C-alpha positions as CSV (number, residue, x, y, z in Angstrom):
1,M,-2.3,27.2,-7.4
2,V,1.0,27.3,-5.5
3,A,-0.8,28.1,-2.2
4,Y,-3.2,25.2,-2.9
5,I,-0.3,22.7,-3.4
6,I,1.5,24.0,-0.3
7,R,-1.7,23.6,1.7
8,K,-2.1,20.0,0.6
9,L,1.5,19.2,1.3
10,L,1.2,20.6,4.8
11,Y,-1.9,18.5,5.3
12,G,0.0,15.4,4.2
13,V,2.9,16.2,6.6
14,A,0.4,16.6,9.5
15,V,-1.2,13.2,8.6
16,L,2.2,11.5,8.6
17,F,3.1,13.1,11.9
18,G,-0.1,11.8,13.4
19,V,0.5,8.3,12.0
20,A,4.1,8.2,13.2
21,T,3.0,9.3,16.7
22,L,0.2,6.8,16.9
23,V,2.4,3.9,15.6
24,F,5.2,4.8,18.1
25,F,3.0,4.8,21.2
26,L,0.9,1.9,20.1
27,F,3.9,-0.5,19.8
28,N,5.6,0.8,22.8
29,I,2.7,0.0,25.2
30,L,2.4,-3.5,23.9
31,P,3.6,-6.3,26.4
32,G,6.9,-7.9,25.8
33,D,10.5,-6.9,26.0
34,P,12.3,-6.8,22.6
35,A,15.7,-7.2,24.3
36,Q,14.5,-10.3,26.1
37,M,13.1,-11.7,22.9
38,M,16.3,-11.1,21.0
39,L,18.4,-13.0,23.5
40,G,15.9,-15.6,24.5
41,Q,14.2,-16.4,27.8
42,R,17.4,-17.8,29.4
43,A,19.5,-14.7,28.8
44,D,21.0,-13.2,31.9
45,K,20.0,-9.8,33.2
46,E,23.3,-8.1,32.3
47,S,23.0,-9.0,28.7
48,V,19.4,-7.9,28.5
49,D,20.3,-4.6,30.1
50,A,23.1,-4.1,27.6
51,I,20.8,-4.7,24.7
52,R,18.2,-2.3,26.2
53,E,20.8,0.4,26.5
54,E,22.0,-0.2,22.9
55,L,18.5,0.1,21.6
56,G,17.6,3.1,23.8
57,L,14.9,1.1,25.6
58,N,16.2,2.1,29.0
59,Q,15.3,5.8,28.4
60,S,12.0,7.4,29.3
61,L,9.1,7.0,26.8
62,A,9.2,10.8,26.0
63,K,12.9,10.7,25.2
64,Q,12.4,7.6,23.0
65,Y,9.6,9.4,21.1
66,V,11.8,12.5,20.5
67,D,14.6,10.3,19.2
68,Y,12.2,8.4,17.0
69,L,10.9,11.5,15.3
70,N,14.5,12.8,15.0
71,D,15.4,9.7,13.1
72,L,12.4,10.1,10.7
73,V,12.7,13.8,9.8
74,P,15.2,14.8,7.1
75,L,16.8,17.6,9.2
76,S,18.0,16.0,12.4
77,F,20.1,16.7,15.4
78,Y,22.5,14.1,16.9
79,D,24.7,14.0,19.9
80,I,28.4,13.5,18.9
81,S,29.9,14.1,22.3
82,D,31.4,10.6,22.3
83,G,32.5,10.7,18.6
84,E,30.8,10.5,15.2
85,K,30.9,6.7,14.9
86,R,27.1,6.5,15.6
87,L,26.4,8.5,12.5
88,D,27.6,5.7,10.3
89,R,24.2,4.0,10.6
90,L,22.6,7.1,9.0
91,Q,24.5,6.8,5.8
92,P,24.2,8.6,3.4
93,Y,23.9,12.0,5.1
94,R,25.2,15.5,4.7
95,M,26.6,17.5,7.6
96,I,25.0,20.9,7.7
97,A,26.6,22.2,10.9
98,K,28.6,20.8,13.8
99,T,29.4,22.0,17.3
100,R,31.4,20.2,20.0
101,N,28.5,18.0,21.1
102,T,25.8,18.3,18.3
103,A,25.7,17.6,14.6
104,I,23.0,18.8,12.3
105,L,22.4,16.4,9.4
106,L,20.4,16.3,6.2
107,K,19.5,12.7,5.5
108,A,16.9,10.2,4.4
109,P,14.4,9.0,7.0
110,Y,16.1,6.4,9.2
111,L,13.7,3.6,10.1
112,R,16.3,1.9,12.4
113,S,17.3,-1.8,12.4
114,S,15.4,-5.0,12.7
115,Y,15.6,-6.5,16.2
116,Q,15.9,-10.0,14.7
117,S,18.1,-9.8,11.5
118,K,20.0,-6.6,12.5
119,R,19.4,-5.3,8.9
120,D,18.2,-1.8,8.2
121,V,14.5,-1.7,8.0
122,A,14.7,0.4,4.9
123,D,16.6,-2.4,3.1
124,V,14.1,-5.0,4.3
125,L,11.2,-2.9,2.9
126,K,13.1,-2.0,-0.2
127,E,13.3,-5.7,-1.1
128,A,9.6,-6.5,-0.4
129,F,7.9,-3.3,-1.6
130,P,8.4,-3.8,-5.4
131,N,6.5,-7.1,-5.2
132,T,3.6,-5.4,-3.3
133,L,3.6,-2.6,-5.8
134,L,3.5,-5.0,-8.7
135,L,0.7,-7.0,-7.1
136,A,-1.4,-3.8,-6.5
137,A,-0.7,-2.5,-10.1
138,V,-1.8,-5.8,-11.7
139,S,-4.8,-6.0,-9.5
140,I,-6.1,-2.5,-10.2
141,T,-5.4,-3.1,-14.0
142,I,-7.5,-6.3,-13.9
143,A,-10.3,-4.5,-11.9
144,L,-10.3,-1.6,-14.4
145,I,-10.4,-3.6,-17.6
146,L,-13.0,-6.1,-16.4
147,G,-15.0,-3.5,-14.5
148,L,-15.3,-1.1,-17.4
149,A,-16.2,-4.0,-19.8
150,I,-19.0,-5.4,-17.5
151,G,-20.2,-1.9,-16.5
152,I,-20.4,-0.7,-20.1
153,L,-22.2,-3.8,-21.4
154,S,-24.7,-3.6,-18.5
155,A,-25.4,0.1,-19.2
156,V,-25.6,-0.1,-23.0
157,F,-27.8,-3.2,-23.3
158,N,-29.5,-2.8,-19.9
159,T,-31.1,-6.2,-19.9
160,R,-32.4,-8.0,-16.9
161,F,-29.7,-10.7,-17.1
162,L,-26.9,-8.2,-17.3
163,N,-28.4,-6.1,-14.5
164,K,-28.6,-9.2,-12.3
165,L,-25.0,-10.1,-13.2
166,T,-23.8,-6.7,-12.3
167,L,-25.7,-6.8,-9.0
168,F,-24.2,-10.2,-8.3
169,V,-20.6,-9.1,-9.1
170,T,-20.8,-6.0,-7.0
171,T,-22.5,-7.7,-4.0
172,I,-20.0,-10.5,-3.9
173,G,-17.1,-8.3,-4.5
174,M,-17.9,-5.8,-1.7
175,S,-19.0,-8.3,0.9
176,L,-16.3,-10.9,0.5
177,P,-13.4,-10.4,2.9
178,S,-10.0,-10.4,1.3
179,F,-8.5,-13.2,3.5
180,F,-11.5,-15.5,2.9
181,A,-11.4,-14.8,-0.9
182,A,-7.7,-15.6,-0.9
183,I,-8.2,-18.9,0.9
184,L,-11.2,-19.8,-1.4
185,M,-9.2,-18.9,-4.6
186,A,-6.2,-20.8,-3.5
187,W,-8.2,-23.9,-2.6
188,V,-10.4,-23.9,-5.8
189,F,-7.9,-22.9,-8.5
190,G,-4.6,-23.9,-6.8
191,F,-5.7,-27.2,-5.4
192,L,-9.0,-28.6,-6.7
193,L,-8.5,-27.4,-10.3
194,Q,-4.7,-27.3,-10.3
195,R,-4.5,-30.0,-13.0
196,Y,-6.4,-27.7,-15.4
197,T,-5.2,-24.3,-14.3
198,G,-1.5,-25.2,-13.7
199,L,-1.5,-22.7,-10.8
200,N,0.0,-23.2,-7.4
201,M,-1.6,-22.4,-4.0
202,T,1.4,-20.4,-2.9
203,G,4.4,-18.9,-4.5
204,S,6.1,-15.5,-5.2
205,L,7.4,-13.7,-8.2
206,Y,10.6,-15.8,-8.2
207,S,10.6,-19.5,-7.5
208,V,13.5,-21.8,-6.6
209,D,14.4,-24.4,-9.2
210,E,13.9,-27.9,-7.7
211,Y,17.1,-29.1,-9.4
212,G,19.2,-26.5,-7.6
213,R,19.8,-24.2,-10.6
214,G,18.8,-21.0,-8.8
215,E,15.7,-18.8,-9.0
216,Y,13.5,-18.2,-12.0
217,L,10.7,-15.8,-12.8
218,S,7.3,-17.3,-12.2
219,L,4.6,-14.9,-13.4
220,A,1.9,-17.6,-13.0
221,N,2.1,-17.1,-9.2
222,L,0.9,-13.5,-9.7
223,I,-2.5,-14.5,-11.2
224,L,-4.4,-15.8,-8.1
225,P,-3.3,-13.1,-5.7
226,A,-3.9,-10.4,-8.3
227,L,-7.4,-11.7,-9.0
228,T,-8.2,-12.0,-5.3
229,L,-7.0,-8.5,-4.5
230,G,-8.8,-7.0,-7.5
231,V,-12.2,-8.4,-6.5
232,R,-13.3,-5.4,-4.4
233,P,-12.1,-2.6,-6.7
234,L,-13.7,-4.6,-9.6
235,A,-17.1,-4.4,-7.9
236,V,-16.7,-0.6,-7.4
237,V,-15.7,0.0,-11.0
238,V,-18.6,-2.1,-12.3
239,E,-21.2,-0.2,-10.3
240,L,-19.7,3.3,-10.9
241,T,-19.3,2.7,-14.6
242,R,-22.8,1.4,-15.0
243,T,-24.5,4.1,-13.0
244,S,-22.5,7.0,-14.4
245,L,-22.9,5.8,-18.0
246,L,-26.7,5.4,-17.6
247,E,-26.8,9.0,-16.3
248,A,-24.7,10.3,-19.1
249,M,-26.7,8.5,-21.8
250,S,-29.9,10.2,-20.6
251,T,-28.4,13.7,-20.8
252,E,-29.3,16.3,-23.5
253,Y,-25.9,16.3,-25.3
254,V,-26.0,12.5,-25.8
255,R,-29.6,12.7,-27.2
256,T,-28.4,15.5,-29.5
257,A,-25.5,13.4,-30.7
258,R,-27.9,10.5,-31.5
259,A,-30.3,12.9,-33.3
260,K,-27.4,14.0,-35.6
261,G,-27.1,10.4,-36.8
262,L,-23.8,9.5,-35.2
263,K,-22.9,5.9,-34.8
264,P,-23.9,4.4,-31.5
265,S,-20.3,3.4,-30.8
266,R,-19.2,7.0,-31.2
267,V,-22.0,8.4,-29.1
268,I,-21.2,6.1,-26.3
269,G,-17.4,6.1,-26.6
270,V,-16.8,9.8,-27.3
271,H,-19.7,11.6,-25.8
272,A,-21.1,9.5,-23.0
273,L,-18.2,7.4,-21.7
274,R,-15.6,10.1,-21.5
275,N,-17.8,12.1,-19.1
276,A,-18.9,9.0,-17.2
277,L,-15.3,8.1,-16.3
278,N,-14.7,10.9,-13.8
279,P,-16.0,9.0,-10.8
280,V,-14.3,5.8,-11.9
281,V,-10.9,7.7,-12.1
282,T,-11.6,9.0,-8.6
283,A,-12.3,5.6,-7.2
284,I,-9.3,3.9,-8.9
285,S,-6.8,6.5,-7.6
286,G,-8.0,5.9,-4.1
287,W,-8.2,2.2,-4.4
288,F,-4.7,1.8,-5.7
289,A,-3.2,3.2,-2.5
290,S,-5.7,1.2,-0.4
291,L,-4.6,-2.0,-2.1
292,L,-1.0,-1.5,-0.9
293,A,-2.4,-1.7,2.7
294,G,-5.0,-4.3,1.9
295,A,-2.5,-6.7,0.3
296,V,-1.2,-7.9,3.7
297,F,-3.7,-10.8,4.2
298,V,-3.6,-11.8,0.5
299,E,0.2,-11.9,0.4
300,Y,0.3,-14.0,3.5
301,V,-2.2,-16.6,2.3
302,F,-0.4,-16.9,-1.1
303,D,3.1,-16.5,0.4
304,W,3.7,-13.7,-1.9
305,K,7.0,-12.1,-0.8
306,G,5.8,-8.6,-0.3
307,I,5.1,-6.2,2.6
308,G,2.3,-8.4,3.9
309,V,4.6,-11.4,4.6
310,V,7.2,-9.1,6.1
311,V,4.6,-7.5,8.5
312,V,3.2,-10.8,9.6
313,D,6.6,-12.3,10.2
314,A,7.6,-9.2,12.2
315,L,4.4,-9.4,14.3
316,E,5.2,-13.0,15.2
317,K,8.7,-12.0,16.3
318,Y,7.8,-8.7,18.0
319,D,10.1,-7.0,15.5
320,F,8.6,-3.5,16.1
321,P,11.0,-1.5,13.9
322,V,10.0,-3.5,10.8
323,I,6.3,-3.2,11.6
324,M,6.5,0.5,12.3
325,G,8.5,1.1,9.1
326,A,6.0,-0.9,7.0
327,V,3.0,1.1,8.4
328,L,4.8,4.4,7.8
329,L,5.6,3.3,4.2
330,I,2.0,2.5,3.5
331,A,0.9,5.7,5.1
332,V,3.3,7.7,2.9
333,M,1.9,6.0,-0.2
334,L,-1.7,6.8,0.8
335,V,-0.8,10.4,1.4
336,L,1.2,10.8,-1.8
337,V,-1.6,9.3,-3.9
338,N,-4.2,11.5,-2.3
339,I,-2.1,14.7,-2.7
340,V,-1.5,13.9,-6.4
341,V,-5.2,13.3,-7.0
342,D,-6.1,16.6,-5.2
343,I,-3.6,18.5,-7.2
344,I,-4.9,17.1,-10.5
345,Y,-8.5,18.0,-9.4
346,G,-7.3,21.5,-8.6
347,I,-5.8,21.9,-12.1
348,I,-8.9,20.5,-13.8
349,D,-11.5,22.3,-11.7
350,P,-10.3,25.6,-10.1
351,R,-13.3,25.6,-7.8
352,V,-11.7,22.8,-5.8
353,R,-8.8,25.1,-4.7
354,V,-11.0,27.3,-2.6
355,S,-12.8,24.5,-0.8
C-alpha cells in the first residue's frame, strides 16, 4: 500500500511539473511587455529597463524558467552574493545551509508578486480561493441532493413521465455552457423575476451597506451562481443514479431481499442504493475538483469575488504572475483530489493497486 501511495504522489508531482512548465512558456511567449504595461506607454526606456531588470525579464528564457521552478519547489537555492535582503520576499523560510554566495532554503512555494498591485500572489489567491471553494462545495451539494432525488424517483417508479424528465434534465445540463447558463439565470431570476425572488444579478459573499455601515454577509448572492455551477454535475448524478439503481434492482440479491418480504424502502435503501452509489461517488469526487476550474466564467458573470474574477482581471492587465499562480492552484487541487480518490480506491479494492 505504501508503494502504491508513493507511486501516486510521484505521478502527481510529475503532472504539476508539466503544468508549471506549460504555464511558464505559454505566458512568456505571449505578446506584450509587462514592464511597459506597469509604467504606461509614455514611460522612458531607462525606467522600463530598470523594471525589466528588477523582474528578471532581461535574462534569457532558460534562466527565467530555472528561477521560476526554483521559486516553486520547497527546497531552493538562492544567490546571496550581494546580501540576504532578497530573501525577505520568501518569508517564512528556514535556512538549511549557506555558503559565501549561495543559500539553501526550505520554504513554501513562492508565486512571486503581482505586476499591478505589487502584492504577493499567494496573498491575492488566499483572499479569493475560500469564496471559490465555498461556491464549488455548495454547487456539488445541490447537485448531489437533487440528482440523487430525481435519479432514485426515476428508477423506482420508472414511468414514462419521469424518464422523459430525467432525459430532459441530463440533456440540458450536459449541453448548456456554463457562461450561457450564468447569463440566463442572472437575467431570468435576478432581473425579470427579481421582484419575486429577491435575488440580485451580481454580488459576492459580502456586500457593502448602502448607508456606509460596512460590509455584511449576503448568502442570497450564493444561490444563483451555485445553481448555475451545479447544473452539469446534477445531470451526471441524475443519469448515473438512475442507471446504476436500475441495474442494482435487477440483480439476484435484490430479488432475494424482496422474496424475503422486506419493505420496499429497505430493499432500495439498504440493498440496492448502497451498491449503486459507487459510480456516483466516483463522479462527484472528480467533479468537485473540476468545478474549481470551471467556476471562472460563472464567477465573472455574477461578479462573485473568487478565483474567476481574479483571473479575468489579471488577464485584462497582463498580470502574468497572478494568472500563473491561479492556474497552478487549480492544478494542485485537481491532483490532490485525484490522489485522494485513488488512495481510497486502493484501500477499498486491493486489485487497483497493481493496475
